[in-house]
C-alpha positions, -999 to 999 in steps of 0.1 A, spaced: 0 0 0 14 34 -9 18 59 19 -8 87 19 2 123 14 -21 147 33 -24 184 26 -39 202 56 -51 237 57 -31 255 84 -47 289 80 -74 304 59 -85 341 59 -94 366 32 -90 339 5 -54 332 14 -47 295 19 -16 280 35 -10 243 31 14 219 48 22 184 35 22 154 58 37 121 47 40 85 58 39 80 96 31 117 102 0 114 80 -12 82 97 -7 98 131 -27 128 120 -56 107 108 -57 87 141 -58 120 161 -88 132 140 -109 103 152 -106 114 189 -108 152 185 -136 171 201 -145 208 199 -141 224 233 -161 256 236 -150 263 272 -123 288 261 -148 307 240 -174 309 268 -150 331 288 -152 357 260 -188 353 251 -206 351 284 -197 387 294 -211 400 261 -244 383 267 -246 395 303 -239 431 292 -267 430 266 -291 415 291 -283 442 317 -278 473 296 -297 465 264 -292 490 236 -263 508 253 -244 476 255 -252 467 218 -239 501 207 -207 499 227 -199 463 219 -206 468 182 -181 496 182 -155 476 202 -158 444 182 -166 457 147 -153 493 148 -187 507 138 -204 533 160 -242 529 158 -269 546 178 -299 524 187 -321 540 160 -294 530 135 -295 493 144 -322 485 119 -315 490 82 -341 514 68 -366 505 41 -351 531 18 -316 516 20 -330 481 13 -349 495 -18 -317 512 -30 -299 479 -27 -322 464 -53 -310 490 -78 -274 485 -69 -275 448 -78 -301 450 -106 -279 431 -131 -278 401 -107 -314 403 -94 -326 375 -118 -301 351 -102 -313 359 -67 -350 358 -78 -345 324 -93 -329 310 -62 -357 324 -40 -383 309 -63 -367 274 -63 -363 274 -25 -399 285 -21 -412 258 -44 -391 231 -27 -404 239 8 -439 246 -3 -441 210 -14 -431 199 21 -455 220 40 -478 200 63 -513 212 64 -535 212 94 -566 190 94 -597 183 115 -617 150 110 -652 144 124 -665 110 132 -700 106 148 -698 127 180 -660 131 181 -635 150 161 -597 148 160 -569 164 140 -536 183 140 -531 220 139 -498 234 129 -491 269 144 -461 288 131 -438 307 154 -446 344 157 -411 358 154 -378 342 145 -342 356 142 -317 346 115 -280 353 118 -261 356 85 -223 360 85 -209 389 66 -176 394 48 -158 421 30 -163 418 -7 -188 389 -6 -222 381 9 -238 349 21 -271 357 5 -278 320 -1 -276 314 36 -302 340 41 -325 326 14 -322 290 27 -334 301 61 -357 330 56 -378 316 27 -387 283 46 -398 305 76 -421 325 53 -435 294 37 -442 280 71 -462 312 78 -440 330 103 -453 366 105 -421 382 116 -387 372 102 -357 393 114 -322 390 99 -291 400 119 -257 404 102 -225 422 113 -219 456 97 -191 461 72 -162 484 81 -181 514 68 -212 505 88 -232 493 58 -246 459 49 -237 442 16 -264 452 -10 -267 416 -22 -277 405 13 -303 433 15 -317 424 -19 -320 388 -9 -337 398 23 -362 419 4 -370 392 -21 -372 365 6 -399 385 25 -377 394 55 -395 419 77 -365 436 94 -327 436 89 -304 446 118 -267 453 113 -257 436 145 -238 403 145 -221 375 164 -227 370 201 -242 406 204 -269 396 180 -276 363 197 -281 381 231 -303 407 215 -324 380 198 -327 359 230 -335 386 255 -346 416 235 -337 453 240 -356 485 239 -354 486 201 -351 449 193 -379 425 202 -369 391 215 -375 362 192 -389 327 198 -362 309 180 -327 316 167 -314 303 134 -283 308 113 -246 303 111 -215 320 123 -181 315 138 -172 297 170 -181 327 191 -215 328 176 -220 291 181 -209 294 217 -234 322 222 -262 301 209 -253 273 233 -252 297 262 -287 311 255 -303 278 245 -319 272 280 -338 305 276 -347 305 239 -350 278 212 -321 275 188 -316 255 156 -291 226 152 -257 237 165 -236 250 136 -201 235 134 -169 246 116 -169 238 79 -150 206 71 -141 192 37 -119 163 26 -109 158 -11 -96 124 -23 -74 132 -53 -61 105 -76 -30 108 -98 -51 122 -127 -68 149 -107 -65 185 -119 -46 205 -93 -64 237 -101 -98 220 -97 -88 206 -63 -74 240 -52 -107 257 -61 -126 231 -41 -105 241 -11 -106 278 -16 -144 278 -21 -147 267 15 -117 285 30 -137 318 32 -158 305 61 -131 314 86 -101 304 106 -119 274 121 -125 259 86 -109 225 83 -99 215 47 -78 185 37 -66 166 6 -56 130 6 -35 117 -23 -7 92 -30 8 114 -57 35 136 -43 39 157 -75 1 163 -74 4 175 -38 31 200 -48 10 212 -77 -21 217 -55 0 238 -31 12 259 -60 -23 263 -74 -36 278 -41 -10 306 -41 
């Protein structure tokens, strides 16, 4: 059996990917260690819990101060929510790509509409029985934000099903960009998905605001969405007080590359996932050392 060669992502940020190659015994040792690894959130709780406590105690004031401290953006409480005018303007800013967003919204809506379970009441002699499905009144969705790109598909895949289910109030929370704005593609997707409000608040700050509410932000009945490890930790902390969706975990991908694999194609598979953050785990397994070198070169 030929010894495996493993390319492991050591760091990934702003589309810059650094790879290191493991061979032979080192590769096998690494694979064995993967089987027993666990994600320990304890170290993150020390950073996240004070944020949640501050928002619970000081509400809007804490949201403003923490947003400035963590994101470098100063917002007054009346500026948390993105105005309708700004959302409408976003549609014109991305008008050339609107058909793509509209098509995705339409397909997701059709897909989930086919799955919708209807309520029913059946009567038999002097008795009746049935099932009544009652949608939640208000949900919050967190969507990660990045400079230069927007996870509008994440918004669509969560907001549209909520609207299909009949949720009256769907709020989206997303971190502000460096200039305090929200990516217009995200705003356009929110508008087309039927989102009722968009708040430029993100991470643990948003989780706390969704869970406990503030003077300007109503608390929600359930929190959905993805984010980094700090966001995931925040969801776990508030979960005894508010319903949350399935815990999001760091992105992981493993590519098995044979001798005939195109190194550029493999590199793109890696880079397409590397944007999710420093906790992203990407790996290539191959027995071709020259291919491993070529993949490393292709990611530069």
